[in-house]
N, C-alpha and C positions, 0 to 999 in steps of 0.2 A: 401164341405170341411168335413173331418172326425173329429168330435169333441166329440165323445162319452165319452171320459174320461177327456177331457181338462177342463171341468167345475167343476170337483170334488175336494173335500178337499184332497184326497190322492195324486192326481197329483200335487196340489199346495205345499203340504208338501214335496214331493220329490224334486221339483224344488228349494224350499227354503233351504232344507238340502244341496243340491249340492252347492248352493251359499255360505253357511257358512263354507264349507270345505276349510282350508287355502291352501292346495295344488291345489284344483280345482280353487280357486280364482286367484292364481298365474298364472296358465296355461291360464285361461279364460281371464286374463288381456291382454295377447298378442293378442288374437283374437279381443277383444274389441278395443284395440288401432288401430288395422288394419282397423276397420270400421270407427273409429273417424277421421282418417286422411282425409277422404272425406267429413266430416260433415262441413257445413257452416251455422251458424245462428240457430235460433230456429227450432227444429226438431220434426217430428212426428215419434214415434217408434211404429210400428204396430206389435202387438203380443209381447209386452215387457217382458212377462214372469216374472222372479224373479228380473228384473230391472238392470241387470249388465251393459247394454248399457245405459239405461235411466238415471241412476244416474250420468253418466259422460257427459251427453249432455249439451249444452249451456243453459243458463237461458231462461225461456219462452218455453221450450220444453214440449211435452205431450206424454204420453204413452197410447196406445189403447190395451185393453186386454179382452179376453173372460171369464177368470176364476174369479169369484167374490171373491174367497178366496185369490188369488194373489193380486187382486185390493185392498182388505182391508189391506193386509200386506204392500203393497207399499205406500198406503195413510198414514199408521201409521208412515212410515219413512219420510213423508213430500213430497213425490213425486206426481206430477200431473198426474193422471191416470183416464181414462174414460172407461166405458163399451163399447164393440163393438159387433155388431151382427155378428155371425160366420156362419150363415146359407146361403145356396146358393153358387153361384160361383161369388161373388163380395165382395170386401172389402169395407165396408160401411164407408165413410168419412163424413157422415152427421154431421153437427154441427161444422165442421172445417171452420173457417172464412178465406175467400180469402185474401191473402197477409200477413197473420199472420206468416206463416212458410216458410222456404227456402229449407229444406231437409226432405226427408222421408226415413226411414230405415225399410226394410222388411227382417228380419233375421230369417231364418229357419221357414218360414211360407208358402211360395209359393208351396213347395213340398207336402203339405197336401191337395191340391186341385186336383180334378179329371180333370177339364178343366183349368189347370194352365195358358195356353196360353191366354184364354179369360180374366182370372183374371188380368194378367199382362197388357194386352192391355187396359182394362177399367181403371186400376189403373193409368197408365200413362196419359190417357185422363183426368181423374179427377185431377191429380196433375197439369196438364197444366192449367186447369180451375181455380184452387186454387192459381196459380202463383208460384208454387214451382220451384226451379232451378235444384235440384239434387235428384235422387232416387237411393238408394243403396240396392241391392238385394243380400242376402247371402243364398246359398243353399249347401247341403252336397254333397260330392263326392259319388261314387258308394257304397262303404262299409257303409258309414253313411246312405245313402238312404235305403239300404237293412236291416239295423239294427232296423228299426222302422216299425211296421206293419201298422201304421196310414199314412205312406207316400203313395201318390198316383201318383205323376208324377216325373220322374227323369229328372231334369233340367240340361242340359249340352250344350256346344257350338253348337253341331250339331242340337240339339232340337231347339235352338234359330233360326238357319238358316232355318230349316224346316217350322217354323211358321212366318218367316219374322219379327222377333222381334229385329233385330239390330236397327231399326228405327220405331217409332210409333208416328205419329203426330208431335208435337213440340219437342219430345225427341229422342235422338240418343244414342246408346251405345258408351260411350267415353272410358271406361276401362273395361277390362276383364282379370282376372288372378286368379290363384289358390293360396291357403294359407294353411299351412305354406311353402310348396314347390311349385314353379310356374311351375307345370307340372301336367297333368291329372293322370298319372299312379299311384302315391301314393294313390290316392283315391280308388283304387281297393283293397287295403289292410289295410288302416288306416282310421278308422271311423271318426276321427276328422279333416279330410281334407275337405276344403271348396272351392267353386267357388264364387268369388266376382264379381258382375256386377255393374257398375256405369253408370247410365243414366244421361245425362245433357240436359237441355232444350236449344234448338237452337244450339246444338253441330254440328260442321262441319262434 
């Protein structure tokens, strides 16, 4: 995972400034609501950033974040956040108690890994062990992917097929759509176009 700037104070300040912008908050709210429609019960928000999703999650939820400055800011707001190890090609869920959470959100994180397919496979395996029911993955469309030099893997439906990621162990891909327009082509021009993937445990 590329994290050379994700730990810094400047990165945290930029993320927090974006969150405070009234216009950005209004726009972001639509994207957050799109994720929340799939959330059930206490949730793990991996890479929670400035907390736009985390602050709307059900009681008992937790955020995992790499940036200590963001963690400090979120804790000041009363949010439950833990430090996460961002090295290697695995998302470390150590310390998460089995049966405590039902949903995991991975929003704009997977594309930062070189071996994203292995990361997703291991994450789904870990979520099954922990008893989670739903894993929500959000990744950028093509323009959004190309807009950030720290992005390493372009995740798209063909990529999922190439790596047999429609089903992994106890989890199966239950929903797959684009937002805000449910088609891939706007993502070639619009940086804020996203692909939403919803995995459910024991999905048919």
